[in-house]
N, C-alpha and C positions, 0 to 999 in steps of 0.2 A: 384629617385632611381629605380633600376631595380627590376622587379617582375619576379621570375622564377616559371613556372608552369609545373609540370611533370604529364603526363597523361598516365594511363594504358588503352589504347583504345580498345573497342570491338564494334561489329556491333550494339548492342542494348544498351550498357551502357558504362560508363567510370568511373574510379576511379582517383581522382585528389589529388595531394599533391602540395601545393604552398607556396612560401615564399616571402614576401616583404622585401627587404634588409633595408628598412627604420626602421623596428622594429626587424627583424630577427626571427620573430615567424613563426612556421610551422603550416599550417592548412590543413585539409583533407576534402574531399567532394566526395560523390558518386552521379552521374547524370545518370538518365535514359532518353534516347534520345526521347522516345515517350511521356513521362509524365512530365519531368522537362524542364524549360526554359533555355536551354543550352546557347543561345545567350545572355540572360540577365546576366548569371553568368560571362561570359567572358567580358561583356561590363563594368563591375564594375572596372576592372583594368585600370589604367591610367599610362602615362609615357612610359618607355621602358619595354615592356612585351615580354618575350621569352617563348613560349610554345613548349615543347619537348615531343615526343612520338615515339614509335617504328614504323618503316615503315610498312604500312598496305595497303591492296588492297581495303578497304572499307571506307577510310577516305577522299575522295575527297571533299565531302560536308563540312566536318569539316575544312579542310585546306582553302577552299574558304571563309567560314564564318570568320575565323581568319584573313585572308588577308583583308577582308572588314572592319574589326575592327582596322586594322593597326598593328596587333601583328606580331611578328617574329616567324616563324615556323622552328623548327629543327627536322629533321627526324633522328632517331637513328638506328644503326645496331643491330638487335635483338640478334645475336650470341655474339657480343662483349659486349653488356649490360649484358647478362646472365653470361658471363665469369667473369665479374667483381663483381658478387654477392658474398658476404662474407659467406653466408649460403646457404644450399641446399633447405631449405624450400621456397616454392614459392606460393604466392597468389597475388591478385590484389593490396592490400595495400602495401605489401613488394615491389612489382615491381615499383609502383609509388614512394615510398620512396627512392628506389635505384636510380631511374633516377634523382630525385631531388637532392640527395646527389652528384651524378656525375656532375650535373649542377653547384652546389655551389662550387665544387672543380675544375671546369674547365676541367673535364675529360670526358665529354659526347661524345661518338663516333658518330659523325655526318656522314650521307651519303648524296649523291647528290640528290637534289629534282628537278624533271623535271618542266620546265616552262609549262604554260597553253597551249602554242602552241604545244609543244612536246607531251603533254598528248593527245591533240585532234588528232594529226596525228597517234599516236600509237594506240589510240582507234579505229580509222578508219581502220587501218591495221588489228587489231584483229577482227573487225566486218566482214571485207571482208573474212578473213580466216575462220570464222565460217560459212559464206554463202557458201563458197566453200565446206566445209565439208558436209553441208546439200545437196548440189547438187551431191556430190559424193555418198552419201547414196541413193539418187534417181536413179542415173545411175546404181549403183550396183543392185538395185532392178529390174530395167528394164532388165539388163543383165540376172538375174535369171529367169525372166518370159520368155525371149526369148530362153534361153538354154533349159528350161523345155518343151518348145513348139517345139524344134528341129530347132531353128534359132540362132546359135551362131554367132552374127555379130561382136563381138569384137569392134575394133575402129570405125567401120562403123555404130555403133548403132544409133548415134545422127546426122548422115548425113540425107539429105532429102530422098534418096532411103532407108536408114535403117529405118527411122521413118515410111515410107510408108509400108514397109514390116512388121514392128511391128504392125501397125494398121490393116493390112490385115489378121492377124492371127485369127483363129477361137478359141476363148477362152471361158471359163465359164463366167457367168455374174459377179462373184466376181473378177476374174482376169482382165476382161475387164474394170471394174470400177477402179481397182488399176492401170492398165496400163495408162488409160487416166489421172488419178489424178497425177501419177508420171510425166507424160509428161508436165502437166500444172505447176507442181511445178518446174521442170527444167527450163521452160520458164520464170517463175517468178524470180527464182534465177539468171538466166542470166541477166535479166533486172536490178535487184538490184546490182549485181556485177559490171555491166557496169556503173551504176550511181556512185558507190563508187570509181571506178577507174578513172572516169572523174574528180571527186572532188580531188583525190590525184594527178592527172596529173596537175590540175590547181594549186595545192599547190606547186608542184615541178617546176613550170614554173619560169624561170629567177632566179633560186637558183644556185649560183655558186658552192656551195659544192656538190650538187647533180649532177651537170654537170661534175664535176671532177671525181666523183665516177663512173659515167656511161661510162667513157672512158675505164674502165677496162673490158675486155671480161667476160661475164657472169653476170655482175651486171646491173640489169634493174631498172625499176621504184620502185618496192616494196622493193627490197633489199637496194637500195640507200636511200630511205626514212627511213627505219628502222635503217640503220647505222648512218645516219646524225642526227636523232633525239634521238638516244640512246647514241652515243659517244660524241657528242659536249656538252660542251667545252672540247677539248682534253687536255687542260692544267691540268686537274685533274688527268691525268695518267702520271706517271713518267717513265714508261717503257711499252714495249709490253706485258710483263708478266702480268702486272696489267690489261691490256685490256682483254687478254684471260681469266683471272680469273673472271673479271667482267661479261663477257658474259657466263661463265660456260663451256668454252672449254679447261680448264686446266686439266691436268691429276692428279688424286689423287695419292699421294706418301705414301708408307708405308716402312719406313726405320729404322732399328735397327742394330747397329754394322756393320757387313759385309753384312747383308741381306738387300736387297733393291728391292722393288716391285712397279712397276708403274701400277696403276689400271685404271678404266674407267674415263671418264671426270666427273667433279663435277656437271654439270648441275645446277649451282647456279644462273645463270642470266636469261635473256629473252629467253623463250622457242621458241617464234615466230622468233626471230632473228637467233637463231641456226638453225631452220628449213629453213629459207630463205637462209642462208649462205650455208647450205648443198645442197639445190636445185641449187643455183648459181654456186656451185663448179662443178656440172656436166658439165655445159657449159664452165666454165673457164678452166677445165682440158682438154677440146678438142681443145681450140683455143689458149691457152697460152703455148708456148713451155716448159718453165721451170716447170710449174705446171703439164704438161703432163708427163714429165720425172719423176718428183717427185711421181706422182700417180702410174705410172707403176712400179717404183722401190719398192714402198711400197706393191704393190700387190704380189710381190715375197716373202716378209717377213711377211706380215700380211694378214688378210682377207679383203674383199672388204669394209664392213662397217667401219672398222678402217681407211682404206685408205681414204674414203670419209670424215670422220671427220677430218683427218689430213689436207686435202685440204681445208676444210672449215676454219680451224684454220689459215692456210697460207693466205687465202683470207681476213680474218678479220684483220690480222696484216698488210697486204698490204693496206687495206682500211684506217686503222688508220694512217699509215705513210702518205698516200696521203692527208688525212684531216689535219694532224698536220703540214705538210710542205707545204700544198697548191700546190701540184704538180699533173699533170695528169699521165695517164698510160705510155705515151711515155717517160716522164722525169724519172719516176720510173724505167723503163727498162734501160734507159741510165745510171742512177746512178749504177744500179746493174752490168752492163757490165764493167763500169769504176772501180768498187770495185774489181771485179774478175781479171781484168787485173793488177791492182796494187798488189793484193795478189800473182799472178803468177810471176810478176817481182821481188817481194821481196823474193820469195822462190828460185829463180835461184841462182846458186853459183857465 
């Protein structure tokens, strides 16, 4: 018989409500991760065991442990679970009971769970992004030291002549120490970033999906990896609207009767993927004729940030279609031209 286990998961503890369909009795338990034997508790369940909890950023160890025990893991949509609550009172026990009730009724709102390979690649991308942030802080600090010493080098700061000029400055002992340590930190970050990028390049080698995505102007190694390991399998999306909503590039709508207002994007998905798409959109808008026209047309109606977001959304939709249909950029453009010709022919009298 199936055993349903609903978990209100937190970083340091969890509240559990579970039911074995063999007897139908509901049990409750509170586990503290540092003091209780969590593995032994879940090891007691045999047969088909389904463990459900809300999607969380700190549950990787818990999901791995459950996989080792052979249990099935269901991740739930927190907003949908809360929407199904019959009462407004909220505590850990009520949340666990609510999820167990949804499990027993077959109404638990599952979300897609990433594979271990996808998690590894996305962690590497986030790690590289953090290294770049640290390097940027160091660069800005060196710029400040140079400007205060009358040496505004701008983009030439980290070139060999720029570093030589920076090191030749007559500075106080404190600023001299800071300058040298910032330079050492930048060198270290460059080394770490190069190592991570080499690992990502090896991961992307011989991957047909990444090769397809990189045929589109503007999409490089980082963006193609983020798209491939975030969107696949594409079969879970029935439309491009679902894709833009999943990544958080859909517009928030406020409509009542004749009043309708479109607000900012929802930002509900991957922050890193939105950033990479926005960066890739800069290059795509320069080299793709259709995106260039689209971007310039929006500049006359909206401000530049909104135009960039719109281009990023277009790039996301294009990438999804290329992955879904397994076509490259040339085939995507050919299909677009054929569709426009067919529409124009149909509109003729």
